[in-house]
C-alpha positions as CSV (number, residue, x, y, z in Angstrom):
1,M,1.8,-21.1,1.9
2,S,1.9,-18.7,4.8
3,E,3.0,-20.4,8.0
4,A,-0.3,-19.2,9.5
5,F,-2.0,-22.0,7.4
6,A,-0.7,-25.6,7.8
7,H,-2.0,-29.1,7.9
8,R,-1.8,-30.5,11.4
9,G,-3.6,-33.6,12.6
10,G,-4.8,-34.3,9.1
11,V,-6.7,-31.0,8.7
12,L,-5.8,-27.5,7.6
13,R,-5.5,-25.0,10.4
14,A,-5.5,-21.2,10.5
15,E,-3.1,-20.5,13.3
16,G,-4.6,-22.7,16.1
17,V,-8.1,-23.1,14.6
18,S,-9.4,-25.9,12.4
19,V,-10.5,-24.5,9.1
20,E,-12.9,-27.5,8.8
21,A,-14.5,-26.5,12.1
22,L,-14.9,-22.9,10.9
23,A,-16.6,-24.0,7.7
24,R,-18.9,-26.3,9.6
25,R,-19.9,-23.5,12.0
26,H,-20.0,-20.6,9.6
27,G,-20.7,-22.1,6.2
28,T,-19.1,-21.6,2.8
29,P,-17.8,-19.7,0.9
30,L,-15.8,-18.4,3.8
31,Y,-12.9,-16.0,4.0
32,V,-10.5,-16.9,6.8
33,T,-7.7,-14.4,7.7
34,S,-4.8,-14.8,10.1
35,L,-4.3,-11.7,12.2
36,G,-1.0,-12.9,13.4
37,H,0.5,-13.2,9.8
38,F,-0.9,-9.7,8.9
39,L,0.7,-8.0,11.9
40,E,4.0,-9.8,11.6
41,R,4.4,-8.6,8.0
42,Y,3.6,-5.0,9.1
43,R,6.1,-5.1,11.9
44,R,8.8,-6.8,9.8
45,L,8.5,-4.1,7.1
46,D,8.6,-1.3,9.7
47,R,11.7,-2.8,11.3
48,A,13.5,-3.1,8.0
49,F,13.5,0.6,7.5
50,A,14.8,1.4,11.0
51,G,17.2,4.4,10.9
52,I,15.5,6.0,7.9
53,P,12.7,8.5,8.7
54,H,9.7,6.7,7.5
55,R,6.0,5.8,8.0
56,V,4.0,2.8,6.8
57,F,0.4,3.4,5.4
58,F,-1.7,0.3,4.8
59,S,-3.3,0.4,1.3
60,M,-6.7,-0.6,2.4
61,K,-8.0,-1.1,-1.1
62,A,-6.3,-4.5,-0.7
63,N,-8.5,-5.5,2.2
64,A,-11.0,-3.4,4.1
65,N,-11.9,-5.9,6.9
66,L,-12.8,-3.8,10.0
67,G,-11.0,-6.1,12.3
68,L,-7.7,-5.8,10.4
69,L,-8.1,-2.1,10.2
70,A,-8.7,-1.7,13.9
71,A,-5.7,-3.9,14.7
72,L,-3.4,-1.9,12.5
73,A,-4.7,1.4,14.0
74,R,-3.7,0.1,17.4
75,E,-0.2,-0.6,16.0
76,G,0.1,3.1,15.0
77,C,0.0,2.3,11.2
78,G,-1.3,4.9,8.8
79,F,-3.7,4.2,5.9
80,D,-3.8,4.9,2.2
81,I,-7.3,5.4,0.9
82,V,-8.8,6.0,-2.5
83,S,-12.4,6.9,-1.7
84,G,-14.7,8.6,0.8
85,G,-16.1,5.2,1.7
86,E,-12.7,4.0,2.8
87,L,-12.3,7.0,5.0
88,H,-15.8,6.3,6.5
89,R,-14.7,2.7,7.4
90,L,-11.5,4.0,9.1
91,R,-13.6,6.5,11.1
92,A,-15.8,3.6,12.1
93,V,-12.9,1.8,13.8
94,G,-11.5,4.9,15.4
95,A,-8.4,5.3,13.2
96,D,-6.8,8.7,13.4
97,P,-7.5,10.8,10.2
98,A,-4.1,12.5,10.8
99,G,-2.5,9.3,9.6
100,V,-4.4,9.1,6.3
101,L,-3.3,9.7,2.7
102,F,-5.9,10.1,0.0
103,A,-5.0,8.9,-3.4
104,G,-7.0,8.3,-6.6
105,V,-7.5,9.9,-10.0
106,G,-11.2,10.8,-9.5
107,K,-11.8,12.4,-6.1
108,T,-15.1,14.2,-5.9
109,D,-15.6,17.6,-4.2
110,A,-17.7,15.8,-1.6
111,E,-15.0,13.3,-0.9
112,M,-12.3,16.0,-0.7
113,E,-14.4,18.1,1.6
114,A,-15.1,15.1,4.0
115,A,-11.3,14.3,4.1
116,A,-10.3,17.9,4.7
117,R,-12.9,18.4,7.4
118,A,-11.6,15.2,9.0
119,G,-8.0,16.5,9.0
120,I,-6.2,13.9,7.0
121,L,-2.5,14.1,6.6
122,M,-2.1,14.5,2.8
123,F,-3.8,14.4,-0.6
124,N,-2.0,12.7,-3.5
125,I,-2.8,15.0,-6.5
126,E,-3.0,13.2,-9.8
127,S,-3.9,16.0,-12.3
128,W,-3.8,19.7,-12.5
129,P,-7.6,20.0,-12.6
130,E,-7.7,18.0,-9.4
131,A,-5.3,20.5,-7.8
132,E,-7.6,23.3,-8.8
133,A,-10.6,21.5,-7.4
134,L,-8.9,20.8,-4.1
135,E,-7.9,24.5,-3.9
136,R,-11.6,25.4,-4.3
137,V,-12.7,23.0,-1.6
138,A,-10.1,24.1,0.8
139,R,-10.9,27.8,0.1
140,R,-14.6,27.2,0.8
141,L,-13.7,25.5,4.1
142,G,-11.3,28.2,5.0
143,R,-8.5,25.6,5.5
144,R,-5.0,25.0,4.2
145,V,-4.4,21.4,3.2
146,R,-1.2,19.4,2.6
147,A,-0.7,17.6,-0.7
148,D,1.9,16.0,-3.0
149,F,2.0,15.4,-6.7
150,R,1.9,11.8,-8.0
151,I,4.6,11.6,-10.6
152,N,5.1,8.9,-13.2
153,P,8.8,8.0,-13.4
154,D,8.0,5.9,-16.6
155,V,9.2,2.7,-15.0
156,R,7.3,-0.4,-16.2
157,A,6.7,-2.9,-13.4
158,G,4.0,-5.3,-12.2
159,A,3.1,-8.9,-12.9
160,H,0.2,-8.0,-15.3
161,A,-0.6,-5.1,-17.7
162,K,-3.6,-4.2,-15.6
163,I,-1.5,-3.6,-12.5
164,S,1.4,-1.7,-14.1
165,T,0.7,1.9,-13.2
166,A,3.7,4.2,-13.8
167,H,4.3,4.2,-17.5
168,K,3.6,7.1,-19.9
169,A,0.2,5.7,-21.1
170,S,-1.2,5.1,-17.6
171,K,-4.2,7.0,-16.3
172,F,-2.4,7.5,-13.0
173,G,-0.2,10.3,-12.0
174,L,1.5,13.2,-14.0
175,P,4.4,13.1,-16.4
176,Y,7.8,13.3,-14.8
177,H,9.0,16.2,-17.0
178,Q,6.0,18.4,-15.9
179,A,6.9,18.3,-12.2
180,P,8.8,21.6,-12.1
181,D,6.0,23.5,-13.8
182,L,3.4,21.8,-11.6
183,F,5.2,22.9,-8.4
184,R,5.7,26.4,-9.8
185,R,1.9,26.7,-10.6
186,A,1.0,25.3,-7.2
187,R,2.7,28.3,-5.5
188,A,-0.2,30.4,-6.6
189,L,-2.7,28.1,-4.8
190,R,-3.1,29.8,-1.4
191,H,-4.9,26.9,0.3
192,L,-2.6,24.1,-0.8
193,D,0.8,23.2,0.7
194,V,2.4,20.9,-1.9
195,T,5.5,19.4,-0.1
196,G,6.0,15.9,-1.6
197,I,6.5,13.5,-4.5
198,H,4.3,10.4,-4.7
199,L,5.1,7.4,-6.9
200,H,3.4,4.0,-7.4
201,I,4.9,1.9,-10.2
202,G,2.8,-1.2,-10.1
203,S,1.8,-4.2,-8.1
204,Q,3.0,-7.8,-7.4
205,I,6.6,-6.7,-8.1
206,T,9.1,-9.4,-7.0
207,E,12.4,-7.6,-7.7
208,V,13.9,-4.6,-6.1
209,A,15.5,-3.1,-9.3
210,P,12.3,-1.2,-10.4
211,F,11.8,0.3,-7.0
212,V,15.5,1.5,-7.0
213,A,15.2,3.0,-10.5
214,A,12.0,4.8,-9.5
215,A,13.5,6.1,-6.2
216,K,16.6,7.4,-8.0
217,R,14.5,9.3,-10.5
218,A,12.4,10.7,-7.6
219,V,15.5,11.8,-5.6
220,E,16.9,13.5,-8.7
221,L,13.7,15.3,-9.2
222,V,13.6,16.5,-5.6
223,R,17.1,18.0,-6.0
224,V,15.9,19.9,-9.1
225,L,12.8,21.2,-7.3
226,R,14.7,22.3,-4.2
227,A,17.2,24.1,-6.4
228,Q,14.2,26.0,-7.8
229,G,13.2,27.0,-4.3
230,H,10.4,24.5,-3.7
231,R,10.1,22.9,-0.2
232,V,9.9,19.1,-0.7
233,T,10.0,17.1,2.5
234,T,8.4,13.7,1.7
235,L,8.9,10.9,-0.8
236,N,6.0,8.4,-1.1
237,L,7.2,5.3,-2.9
238,G,3.8,3.7,-2.8
239,G,3.4,-0.1,-2.6
240,G,3.8,-2.9,-5.0
241,L,5.9,-5.5,-3.1
242,G,4.9,-8.9,-4.3
243,I,4.1,-12.1,-2.5
244,D,4.5,-15.8,-3.2
245,Y,1.5,-17.1,-5.2
246,A,3.0,-19.9,-7.2
247,G,6.5,-20.4,-6.1
248,E,7.8,-16.9,-6.8
249,R,10.7,-15.7,-4.7
250,P,9.7,-12.0,-4.0
251,A,12.2,-9.6,-2.3
252,T,12.1,-9.7,1.5
253,P,11.5,-6.4,3.4
254,E,15.1,-6.5,4.5
255,A,16.4,-6.8,0.8
256,Y,13.9,-4.0,-0.2
257,A,15.1,-1.7,2.5
258,A,18.8,-2.5,1.9
259,A,18.5,-1.7,-1.8
260,L,16.8,1.6,-1.2
261,R,18.9,2.8,1.7
262,P,21.9,4.1,-0.4
263,V,19.4,6.0,-2.6
264,L,17.7,7.7,0.4
265,E,20.6,8.4,2.7
266,G,21.4,12.1,2.6
267,A,18.3,13.0,0.7
268,D,16.7,14.6,3.8
269,L,13.3,13.1,3.0
270,E,10.7,11.4,5.1
271,L,9.8,8.1,3.4
272,F,6.2,7.0,3.0
273,L,5.4,3.3,2.2
274,E,2.0,2.0,1.1
275,P,2.0,-1.8,1.3
276,G,-1.3,-3.7,0.7
277,R,-0.9,-7.1,-0.9
278,F,2.5,-7.6,0.9
279,L,0.9,-7.4,4.3
280,V,-2.4,-9.3,3.7
281,G,-2.2,-11.4,0.5
282,N,-1.0,-14.6,2.2
283,A,-2.8,-13.9,5.4
284,G,-6.1,-15.2,4.0
285,V,-7.7,-18.2,2.3
286,L,-11.1,-18.6,0.6
287,V,-12.8,-21.8,1.8
288,C,-15.3,-23.5,-0.5
289,R,-17.2,-26.8,-0.6
290,V,-17.2,-29.2,-3.6
291,L,-20.7,-29.5,-5.1
292,Y,-20.1,-31.9,-8.0
293,V,-17.2,-33.5,-9.9
294,K,-18.1,-33.4,-13.6
295,E,-16.1,-35.7,-15.9
296,T,-16.3,-35.3,-19.7
297,R,-14.4,-36.6,-22.7
298,W,-12.5,-33.4,-23.1
299,K,-12.2,-31.9,-19.6
300,D,-12.9,-32.6,-16.0
301,F,-14.5,-30.0,-13.7
302,V,-14.6,-29.6,-9.9
303,I,-17.7,-27.5,-9.3
304,V,-17.6,-25.6,-6.0
305,D,-19.8,-23.1,-4.1
306,A,-17.4,-20.2,-4.5
307,A,-17.4,-18.2,-7.7
308,M,-16.0,-15.2,-9.6
309,N,-18.3,-13.0,-7.6
310,D,-16.3,-14.1,-4.5
311,L,-12.8,-14.0,-6.0
312,I,-12.6,-12.3,-9.4
313,R,-8.8,-12.2,-9.7
314,P,-8.4,-15.4,-11.8
315,S,-11.0,-14.1,-14.3
316,L,-9.8,-10.5,-14.2
317,Y,-6.0,-10.9,-14.2
318,E,-5.5,-14.6,-15.1
319,A,-4.2,-14.8,-11.6
320,W,-2.9,-18.1,-10.2
321,H,-4.1,-19.1,-6.7
322,G,-3.0,-22.3,-5.1
323,I,-5.8,-24.7,-4.1
324,L,-5.5,-27.5,-1.5
325,P,-7.8,-29.8,0.3
326,V,-8.8,-28.8,3.9
327,R,-8.7,-32.5,4.8
328,P,-6.5,-34.4,2.3
329,R,-7.6,-37.9,1.2
330,P,-4.7,-40.3,1.3
331,G,-4.3,-42.2,-2.0
332,A,-6.8,-39.9,-3.9
333,R,-6.1,-40.0,-7.7
334,R,-4.6,-36.8,-9.2
335,R,-6.0,-35.4,-12.5
336,R,-5.9,-32.1,-14.3
337,V,-9.2,-30.3,-13.7
338,D,-10.8,-26.9,-13.9
339,V,-12.1,-25.6,-10.5
340,V,-15.2,-23.6,-11.4
341,G,-18.2,-21.9,-9.7
342,P,-21.9,-21.7,-10.2
343,V,-22.0,-18.3,-11.9
344,C,-23.3,-18.3,-15.5
345,E,-20.1,-17.1,-17.2
346,S,-17.5,-19.1,-19.0
347,G,-14.9,-17.0,-17.1
348,D,-16.2,-18.2,-13.8
349,Y,-13.2,-20.2,-12.6
350,L,-10.8,-20.3,-9.7
351,A,-8.2,-22.5,-11.5
352,Q,-7.8,-24.0,-14.9
353,D,-5.9,-27.1,-16.0
354,R,-4.8,-27.6,-12.4
355,L,-3.3,-31.0,-11.3
356,L,-5.2,-31.8,-8.1
357,S,-6.1,-34.7,-6.0
358,V,-9.7,-35.2,-7.2
359,P,-12.0,-34.4,-4.3
360,E,-15.5,-35.8,-3.6
361,P,-18.7,-33.9,-3.2
362,G,-18.8,-32.3,0.2
363,D,-15.1,-31.9,0.5
364,L,-13.6,-28.6,1.5
365,L,-11.0,-26.8,-0.6
366,A,-8.9,-23.7,0.4
367,V,-8.0,-21.2,-2.2
368,R,-4.6,-19.7,-1.1
369,S,-3.3,-16.2,-1.1
370,A,-6.8,-14.7,-1.1
371,G,-6.2,-12.1,1.6
372,A,-5.7,-9.3,-0.9
373,Y,-8.2,-8.2,-3.5
374,G,-10.6,-10.9,-2.6
375,M,-13.6,-9.8,-0.5
376,V,-13.0,-6.1,-1.4
377,M,-13.7,-7.0,-5.1
378,A,-16.6,-9.3,-4.3
379,S,-20.0,-8.6,-5.9
380,N,-23.6,-9.8,-5.9
381,Y,-23.5,-11.0,-9.5
382,N,-26.2,-13.6,-10.3
383,Q,-27.8,-12.3,-7.0
384,R,-25.4,-14.3,-4.9
385,G,-24.9,-13.1,-1.3
386,R,-21.3,-12.2,-0.4
387,A,-19.3,-14.6,1.8
388,A,-18.8,-14.4,5.5
389,E,-15.4,-13.3,6.9
390,V,-13.6,-14.8,9.9
391,L,-10.6,-13.3,11.6
392,V,-8.3,-15.8,13.5
393,S,-5.8,-15.0,16.2
394,G,-4.2,-18.0,18.0
395,A,-7.0,-20.2,19.2
396,R,-9.6,-17.5,18.9
397,H,-11.7,-16.4,16.0
398,W,-14.3,-13.7,15.3
399,V,-16.9,-13.3,12.6
400,T,-16.1,-9.8,11.2
401,R,-18.7,-10.0,8.4
402,R,-21.8,-12.1,8.5
403,R,-22.9,-13.9,5.4
404,E,-25.4,-11.9,3.2
405,T,-28.9,-13.3,3.1
406,W,-31.3,-13.1,0.1
407,D,-33.1,-10.3,2.0
408,D,-29.9,-8.3,2.1
409,L,-29.8,-8.4,-1.7
410,L,-33.0,-6.4,-1.7
411,R,-32.0,-3.8,0.9
412,G,-32.1,-0.2,-0.5
413,E,-34.3,-1.2,-3.5
414,S,-38.0,-0.7,-4.2
415,V,-40.6,-1.2,-6.8
416,P,-42.4,2.0,-8.0
417,E,-46.0,1.9,-6.7
418,E,-47.4,2.2,-10.2
419,L,-45.7,-1.0,-11.2
420,R,-46.7,-3.1,-8.3
421,L,-48.9,-6.1,-9.0
422,A,-52.2,-6.4,-7.2
423,P,-52.4,-9.8,-5.4
424,A,-55.1,-11.0,-7.9
425,A,-52.9,-10.2,-10.8
426,R,-49.8,-12.1,-9.7
427,G,-48.9,-14.8,-12.1
428,K,-50.8,-13.2,-15.0
429,R,-49.3,-11.3,-17.9
430,V,-49.8,-7.6,-17.5
431,R,-49.3,-5.2,-20.5
432,P,-47.3,-2.0,-19.6
């Protein structure tokens, strides 16, 4: 568990704030995030690469909380985005577009135009048709935009097949062997300045060896491209550094930097890093309240008020999240249980076959390591409002997202006038 979350005085605390008090005041399900842990991770990674020309770009697909984004912007961190909506959120907190990288395989013309008008730093191009589309957009705007090609080094990495992204069969990026031809063809695009290589080999990687292998292949490619007369100034190694979910021992920032330093020294490249989960994964917990404890002959269930619509990772990736009581009950019996939510899906669970101290209805549980790919992947399935979010710093806290109401679920929708029921017809069957 992150040092930002610890039991003190018999209750779980987020930095200096009682999680029990937060749940009592703001209800559950509730995302609680430690700003201190988040910023410490960013600063530590940045320091680890001292002496190497580099810049850190937070991968905001991991967590798009406005408070976190604003805090990172104040630190001078850049941002990695994958949609026009993410750019819009950054503009809302005053982040400088000149520190933004735009990745993703399916950028629309409208998104590229908005990003180019904003003056972002660079586009990561993932296919030749995308390069042609970006050229058309830039020509229409009368601008020259900077870009790199995302290249697949064919290095398999990542804790799950769905988060391994740099192998030959991946939808992401372009084949390694095609890079020289891509750079040659890009010379004819008068409004694109392609000056870099981008890699992203996967996520939740706990060893440095895959990163080193990918970096070596990238540096070799840069030498080839420069020998052919291409100007290549940046190497983007993406993100992917893992965190401790269930006792893993992921590489530290210092070990990561030390392993890459010999590969990068003398390469005359500016290094870009795109951490997401590494910065924020263990900065957050999802707090939920026990509704019922259901015991059967075959299996016991702890039914809570959080569900797969709040945290889908266990259902989507078979992801393991630690679960602990907010206020432990001394002497409580321990049993193997499934922790499940109210959603009408057999896949609606937060934990399966987990040995836990059996709680009682009304108890609060904290789902650990929920800071990354938690709220950003939340939905309104079963017409459930999304949870509230609280950001904690020391003894202070702020509500950065209010809980959705039932009326919020209807916002933006309407019933065609021809289908509306007259007051007298309500409750009666009406043939279409």
